[in-house]
C-alpha positions in Angstrom: 0.0 0.0 0.0 1.1 3.6 -0.6 0.0 7.0 0.5 -0.9 8.9 -2.7 -0.4 12.6 -3.3 -3.6 14.6 -2.7 -4.3 17.3 -5.3 -4.9 20.7 -3.7 -7.0 23.7 -4.7 -6.6 25.5 -7.1 -5.2 22.6 -9.1 -7.2 22.5 -12.3 -7.2 18.7 -12.3 -9.7 18.8 -9.5 -12.3 20.2 -11.9 -12.3 17.2 -14.3 -15.1 14.6 -14.4 -14.4 11.0 -13.5 -15.4 8.1 -15.8 -17.1 4.9 -14.8 -15.1 1.9 -13.6 -15.4 -1.0 -16.0 -12.9 -3.5 -14.7 -13.1 -5.0 -11.2 -9.7 -6.6 -11.0 -6.6 -6.9 -8.8 -5.4 -3.4 -10.0 -8.7 -1.9 -8.8 -8.3 -3.7 -5.4 -4.7 -2.4 -5.1 -5.8 1.2 -5.9 -8.7 1.0 -3.3 -6.1 -0.1 -0.7 -3.9 2.9 -1.6 -6.8 5.2 -1.6 -7.8 4.1 1.9 -4.2 4.4 3.1 -4.1 7.9 1.8 -7.4 8.8 3.5 -6.3 7.5 6.8 -2.9 9.3 6.6 -4.7 12.7 6.3 -5.8 14.7 9.3 -9.5 13.8 10.1 -9.9 11.9 6.8 -13.4 10.4 6.7 -13.8 10.2 3.0 -11.8 10.4 -0.2 -12.6 10.3 -3.9 -10.3 9.0 -6.6 -10.1 12.3 -8.5 -8.4 13.8 -5.4 -5.4 11.6 -6.1 -5.5 12.3 -9.9 -7.3 9.1 -10.8 -10.3 9.9 -13.0 -12.5 6.9 -11.9 -15.8 7.0 -10.1 -14.6 5.6 -6.8 -15.4 6.9 -3.3 -14.4 5.6 0.1 -16.2 6.7 3.3 -15.5 5.6 6.8 -17.0 7.6 9.8 -16.0 5.1 12.5 -13.0 7.2 13.6 -14.9 10.4 14.4 -14.3 11.8 17.9 -18.1 12.2 18.3 -19.6 9.0 17.0 -22.6 9.2 14.5 -24.7 6.5 13.0 -22.9 5.1 10.0 -22.3 2.1 7.8 -18.7 1.7 8.7 -16.2 1.5 5.8 -18.0 1.8 2.5 -16.5 1.6 -1.0 -18.8 3.2 -3.6 -18.0 2.6 -7.3 -20.0 4.2 -10.0 -22.4 5.7 -7.4 -25.7 7.3 -8.4 -28.1 9.1 -6.1 -31.6 7.9 -6.7 -33.6 9.8 -4.1 -32.9 12.6 -1.7 -35.0 14.5 0.9 -34.6 17.4 3.3 -32.0 20.1 3.1 -29.7 21.3 5.8 -26.7 23.7 6.1 -23.5 22.2 7.6 -19.8 23.0 7.9 -17.5 21.0 5.6 -13.8 20.7 5.1 -11.7 18.9 2.5 -8.3 17.4 2.2 -8.0 19.1 -1.2 -8.8 22.5 0.4 -6.9 22.1 3.7 -6.9 25.8 4.8 -10.6 26.4 4.7 -14.0 25.1 5.8 -17.4 26.4 4.7 -21.2 26.2 5.1 -22.8 24.0 2.4 -26.5 23.0 1.8 -26.9 19.2 1.4 -29.7 16.7 1.4 -30.3 15.2 4.8 -31.2 11.8 3.5 -30.1 10.1 0.3 -30.5 6.7 -1.3 -28.0 5.6 -3.9 -26.9 2.6 -5.9 -23.3 1.8 -6.4 -21.1 -1.2 -7.0 -18.9 -2.5 -4.1 -15.3 -3.4 -4.6 -16.2 -6.7 -6.1 -18.5 -5.2 -8.7 -21.8 -6.2 -7.0 -24.5 -3.6 -7.2 -25.7 -2.4 -3.8 -28.3 0.1 -2.5 -27.5 2.3 0.4 -29.6 4.7 2.6 -27.5 7.4 4.2 -28.7 10.1 6.6 -27.3 13.0 8.6 -23.6 13.5 8.7 -22.9 10.4 6.7 -25.2 11.6 3.9 -23.3 14.9 3.9 -20.0 13.1 3.7 -21.1 10.9 0.8 -22.5 13.9 -1.2 -19.3 15.8 -0.6 -17.2 12.9 -2.0 -19.6 12.3 -4.9 -19.1 16.0 -5.9 -15.4 15.3 -6.5 -16.5 12.7 -9.2 -18.1 15.6 -11.1 -15.3 18.0 -10.7 -16.9 20.0 -7.9 -15.5 21.1 -4.5 -17.4 22.3 -1.5 -16.2 25.8 -2.5 -18.6 25.5 -5.5 -21.5 24.9 -3.2 -21.0 27.5 -0.5 -24.1 29.3 0.6 -22.1 32.6 0.3 -18.4 32.9 -0.4 -18.4 36.2 1.6 -20.1 34.9 4.7 -19.7 31.1 4.7 -16.0 30.5 4.0 -13.8 30.2 7.0 -10.0 30.0 7.4 -9.1 26.9 9.5 -7.4 27.5 12.8 -3.8 26.4 12.8 -2.7 25.1 16.2 1.0 25.4 17.1 2.7 22.5 18.6 3.7 23.0 22.2 7.5 23.4 22.8 9.3 20.2 23.7 9.4 19.5 27.4 12.7 20.2 29.1 
C-alpha cells in the first residue's frame, strides 16, 4: 500500500469529471487499498474520492467510524460508479476537505439520500444514508463531477472560514 499525493485547490485537475469503472480486478483492489491508506494518513480523513489523487475513476471511500463524536454510519464503504436515486430534506452544515486544507465552509446538502453503487467486487448495492454520513457521501460524490465544497458555498463572503492552525507546544525540558 502507498500514500498517494492529494491534489490541492486551485489545481485544475480537481475540476475534471471522472469516468465509470469498467474492470473489477486486482489493479482496482490495489488502488482502493492505496486510496484508503491515503485517506487514513490525512488529518481527520473520513472520505476520499479517486479524483483527489489524480485518478479519474468514479470511486469513493467513506468511513466515519473514527470520528471523535460517533454518529450512526455504515462503517467502511466503497462506492464505485455511485448514483443518487432519491434525496430529501435540506440542511446547512460545515464542511472541510483534504484538497482544500486551509478552509471550511457552510454548504447546503440533502439530509437523507438513497444511492446505488457497486462495491469493490462489482456487485451492485443500494444504500440509505442520513445525517452527517449523507453529507460526507454527497461531498465525495461531488469530486467525481469536478466539484469542490467551494462550488456549493451558501455565500463565499459569509460562509467560507480559514481553518485555525494550532501550534505544537514546545518540547518538554
